[in-house]
N, C-alpha and C positions, 0 to 999 in steps of 0.2 A: 216170289220164291216158293217152290213147291214144298209141301209138308212131307217130312220124312216118315217112313213106316213106324207107327207106334209100337208094333210088335217087336222091332229090333231094340227099341229103347227099353221095353219091358224085360227082354231077355238079359240085357246088360245089367239092369237094376237087380234082377233076381239073382244073377251070378255073383254080383258084388256082395249082396246081403248074406248069401250062403257062405261065402268065404269068411266074412266078418264074424259069423257065429262061432267059428272054431278057433279064433285067435285068442291068445293070452300073453301077458308080459309081466314083468316085475312091477311096472308102473301103469297108471290108468291109460286105456286106449281112448280114442275120440274120433268123431266124425268131423268133416270140414267142408266148407263151400268156398268157391272162389271164382274170379273172372280175370281175363287178361285181354290186352290189346297190343298190337305190334304191327310190323311190316312183313308182308309175304313177298317172295321172289320166285316166279315160275321159271323152271328150266325145260318146259315142254316145247318142242320144236314146232314152229308154225309150218315149216316145210313138210313135216310128216302129216300135219292136218290137211294141207293143200293136196298132197298126194292121195290121202284117203278120200277127199271130196271129189277130185277130178281125175285121178289116175296119174301114174308116172308119166313124165314128159309133157305135163300140161302147159309148161312155159310160164307159169305164174311166178313172180318174184316178190318177196316181202318188201314193202315200201316203208312201213313203220310198224312199231309194236310197243305195247306197254305191258311189261312183264312184272310190274310191282303194284301192290295195292295194300289197303289196310285189312288186317286179319284180326279176328277176335274169337274168344271161346268162353263158355261158362261150364263149370265143372263141379263135381263133388267127389269126396273120397272117404276112405276109412284108414286111419293111422293105426296099424297093428302094434308097432313099437317104434323105437327111435330110428330103426334102420329099414323099415319096410312099410309100404302102403299100397293100396289099390285105388285107382282113380278112373272115373268115367265122365263123359260130358259131350256137349255139342260144340262144333267148331265151324267157322266160315272163313275160308282162305282168301276171299275177295274175288274180283272180276279181272280178267286179263283179255286184252284186245290186240288185234293186228289188222293191217290192211295189205293187200297184195294186188298186183296188176299183171296182165299179160300183154306184151308188145305186139305190133302188127306181124304177121297177118291175123293172129289169134287175139283180136282186141277183146278186152274184158277186164273187170275188176271185181274184187270181193273183199268184204270186211267181215270180221268174225269176233265173237266175244264168248268166253266161257267162264262159268262160275262154279266153284267147288265148295261143298258143305258136307257135313256128315257127323257121325257119332264115333267115339273112340273109347277103348278100354285099355288102360296102361297099368303095368306093374312098375313101381318106383322104388329104387334103392337109394338110401341116404347115408352119407358119411359125415359125421360131425367134424368140423374144423376147429371150433372153439365153443364157448358157452352159447353164442348166438348165431354164428355162421355155420352153414352146412353146404356140401356139394352133393348133387344128386344126378342120377341118370334114369331114363325111362325107356321101356320097350313095350310095344303093344300093337293092337290091331286097329286100323282106321277103316270104317265102313263109309265110303264116300259116294256122293251123288254129284255127278258132273253134268251140267246142262248147258248146251251151246246155242247160239243164235248166229245165222249167217245170212248176209245179203249180198247178191252178186248180179252182174250184168254181162251181156255178151256171151262169150264162150265160157265164162266163169260163173254161170248161174248154177248153184248147187242143187242136186236132186233132193237132198234132205236139208231143210233150213233150220230145224230145231231138234237135232239129235240129243239123246241123253243116255247116261249109263250109271248103273249101280255097280260098285266093285269094292272088294275088301283087300287091303294091302298092309304092308308093314309100316310101322311108325316108330321113330327113334327120337331121343332128346337128351340134352345135357344142360345143366344150369347150376346157379348158386342161389341160396336162400338165406335171408336175414330175419331173425325173430325179434320183432319189436317188444312183444310181451306174450302172455299165454293166449291172447285173443286175436292177434294179428301177425301175419308174416308177409314178407315181400320176396318175390322170385324174379330172377332174370334168367332167360333160357333161350336156346335155339332148338327148334324142332324140325325134323325131316319127314315129310309125307311122300309116300309113293302113290300116284294117282293114275287114273285112266282118262284120256281126253274125249271119251265117248265114241272113239273109233278103234278101240283096243290098242292105241299107241300109249305106252306107259312112259311117264316122266316124273320128275321130282319137283316139289315145292318146299322151299325152306322158309321158316317163320322165325323172326326175332321179336321177342315180346317181353313185357313186364306183367306180373300177376300179383294180385292181392289175395291172400288166403285167410279165411276166418274160421278157426277151430270152434266147435260147438261143445259146450259143457266141459271144457278143459279147465282144471283147477290151477290157480296160481300157487307158487311155492309158499309154504308157511314159514314163519320165523323159527329158527332152531330152538329146541327145548333142551336145556342143559341143567343138570344137577350140580350144585356146588360141591367139589370134592372135599372129603374129610381126610386130614393128614394125621397119621399116627405119631404121637410124641411119647418117647420112652419115659417111664417113671423115674423120679430121682430117688436114689437110695437114702434112707434115713441115716443120720450120723450115729456111729457106734459110741457106747458109753466109755468114758475115760477109765483106764485101768486103776484098780484099787490094790491095796496091800494084799488082801486075801484073794485067792483064785476065784474067779467067777466064770460062769458059763455065758458065752455070748451067742445069741441066736443070729445066724446069717440068713437074710431073706433069700428065698428061692427066686431065681430069675424067672420073670413071667414068660409064658408061652409066646411064641412068635404071633404077632397080630394077624388077624384075618385080613385078606386083601380088601381094600376099599374100592368101590366100583363107581365110575362115572358113566352114565348111560346117555348116548347121543342118538337122536332120531335120524335115521338114514334118509327119510323123506325130505327133511329140511336141510341136512348137511350136503346132499348131493343133488345134481340135476336129474332130469328124466332119464332113467336107464343108464346112468353114467357113474363113474367112479372118480370124478374130478371135483375137488372141493370148491364151493362157491365163496364169494367174498365174505358173506356173513359167517360162514363156517370158520374161515381163517381167523376172524376177529374173536370168535368164541374160544378157539384153541390158544390164541395169544393170551387171553385173560386167564385161561386155565394154567398155562405155563408160568405166568407171573405169580399165581397163588402158591406155587411150589417153591418159591425162593427160600433158600436156607434149609431145604429138606434133602437129606441123603437117602436115595431110594435103593432098597434091596432089589426090587424088580418092578418093571412096568411091562404090561402086556396089553396089546390092542386086539380085540376079537370082533370080527364082522359077522353079522347074522342077517338072514332074509326070512320072508314068510314062505309058506309051502306052495305058492303058486309058481308054475314053471317047472322045468326039469331040474332034478337034483344036480346034474353036472353044471348047468347054467348058474344055479344059485350058489354052488361052491365057488365057481370062478368069480362071480360078482362080489360075494362077501369077502373073499381074499383080497381082491383089488381095492375095495373100500377100506379095509383094515390097513393095507399097505400105504394108502394115500394119507391116512391119519398119522401113521407112524412116521412117514417121511417128513411130514410137516412139523410134527413135534420135535424131531431130531434137529431141525434148523433153528429152534428157539434158543436164546442164550441160556435159559435156565435148565434145559434138558439136552443140550447138544452133546454132553459127555455121558449121559445116562445110557444104559443098555435097554433097548426097547425091542420087544418081540411082537410080531404081527401074525395072525392066523385067521382063517375063515371057517366058520362052522356051518355055513349054508343054512338049510332049513332044520337042522338037527337040534337046535336049542331054543325052541319057541317060548315066549312068555305066556301067550294065550293057551287055553286048553281046547281040545277038540269040541267039547260041548259048548264053548263060548262062541265059536265062529263055525257054523255048520254049512257044509256045501263044498263043492269042488269047482263049479263054474265061476270064472273071475268077474263076478258082478261088482258094481260100485260099492254095494253094501258089504260084501265079503272083503274087498280090498281095504275098505275103511276099518273093518273090525280087526284085520290082521296087522294094522299099522304098528302096534307095539313090538311085533316080531322083527320088523325092519329097523335095525339099530346097529350101532357100534359101541361096544363096551370097553372102557379103559380101566384096567385093574392095576392097583399099585400097593406096595408096602414100603415103609421107610420111616426115618426118624429125623426130626428137626435138629440141626446142629446147635 
């Protein structure tokens, strides 16, 4: 197997690192490595190859062919956010063979084999289907090296027995991904390569494969941190003195001022998945316990407020904070204790941070800055009420 041009690999690597440097998201980004194996099926026409070798009307007819083989690839990439990644790697689509013969009076036979390998650079878009399943599609460029070997006799003796060709063509793919945990994922996909058979005859090779993907330095979700809510209880008025024969002055206590809202602060990093507004199983258990603690309380108001850190655009942060607040509201409204309560939800985006600018310095989304801004990513539940 010939060694591919190292300069091409260097260009792909430099391009990927350059794009990775400008990315940011609401949650941590990460690099990943992976490998896949599967079956390839070639749709390249042996008749086109015969005509390129011997010219039209050579009389050769294909006797047998093997258009399927084992394919594999190794790859690495950078996950910018939940929906977008850039991936590059090396692939080998396998070897494909055929045999052809020409009848009398042009007696002769030829056998051929060609192998395809190369480098690719793909853009991958991902759509989450659940907490663990995702669908994805890819589009990219495949820089392929096709090298052929031909052996012939009689009138089918080829002029060139080992032609080869470098060529760049389109590459497409579709698949499904399952996330076992933060350190391993499984992919099943079909990929479509457009290649050159070394005679400028272009054809297609389809690959059906399974891949294992290993994220690097990705953090697992942490357990939710919840503050136990304090419930306001109205004071009991003291009994008035019994009337006496003589007129007396009775002091009536002034009603207390309305209580300040009590706040329960929920960590968004632990309540929700990566770049999502869908409550996880642990989060639902926390909200169930909170609802049970309010039994017997008549609420004047309940408001749910979503907040994000300052990383990302203001429009994106407003949308994400509102969606997370709405998710908490919708779940609390289904609990027996709060299903009749009036609950309002709103998103403040990055406009109500807990941290101060001097606490977390910088604008580039490094791991240190993301960790420092963790208190800003939260959902606040504010409430006032009295126990019956």
